[in-house]
N, C-alpha and C positions, 0 to 999 in steps of 0.2 A: 130659625130664629135664633137671635140670644147669641152670647159668646161661645166659641168651640173651647173647647179643652187646649188649653196650651196655646191660645190665640193671643199671644201678648205683643204689646209696640213700646218702643222706646221713645218716653215722654221726655227724658232729660237724659244726658251723660255728663260725667263730671271730669274734668281734665285739672292738672297742678297749675294753678297760676305764676304767670312769669311776671315780672316787674315791668309795667305799663301794661301788660295786657289784661283783657277781662278776666274774670274769677270763676266765673261758671258760665258753659254753654249747656242752652236747654233750647229743645225744639219747640216746646210750648209753654205759655205762661198761663194760658187758659183767663184772658182778660181782666189780668190784673194789672196792668200797665194805667189805670186812673190811679192806683195806691203810690205808682213810683212819682206821676206827679205830684202828688199830693205830698209826699217826703221831700220830693226837689222844692216846691212852695214852701214850706216849712224851713227848709235850711237856708232860705235868704229872707225871712221874715225877720225882722230883730226885737220882734217881742217875744219869740218862741227861744226859751233857753233850754231844752230839754226835748228829745222827739224819743218817747216810749213805744217801743213794737213789742207787741205781746199776744199771748194766743195759745190755744192748747198745741198740743206735739203735733207735727208734720202738715202745720194749714199754710206753711209757706213764707215764715217769716226770715230767714236765712237767704230765700230766692227774691225776695222783694229787696233785702238790702244788697244783695251779689246786683239786682238789676238795677238800683242806682246808684252803685259804686261805678258798674260798667257804663250806665249813660253819662256819668261825672266823666270818668278816665277817655271815653271815646267822643264827647261831644262837648257841648257848653258847659263848661266849670262853676258857671252862678258867681264868678267872681272871685272863687274859694282860691286861695294861691295855694295851700296845702290840703292833700286827702290822705287822711292817716285810718287805716282799719284796726282795730283792737277787738279781742275776743276773750273775754275775761269769766271766769268761772263766777260762780254764786257768792263764794266766801273769798272775795277779792279784795284785798287792800288797797285804797283810792290812792295812797301816798304813792306807794310802790310802782302802781300801775302807771303813774303820772310821771316818776322818776323815769322808766324805762320808755313812755312815749318820746320825753323830752331828750 
């Protein structure tokens, strides 16, 4: 019983994103679809101005955001006209970031 030495299974694979295609292909998301729906619900809630996704390293924050992005690219866009994906460092300058996005 137990895990045999060198008995590893692929649970996620990375692939380069192409315009309009999913950003991440994973074989298992381990029951986190509830979080995807929660983020999607907040996206259309007019009383929500900012959605914060935070947590310890390696808990799935980027995977969650990739799943939300993919669900919007592939299905119901919730009435959103534009989908913009931005990755910023901790020391970003808001004005510069806004200028690059616009």
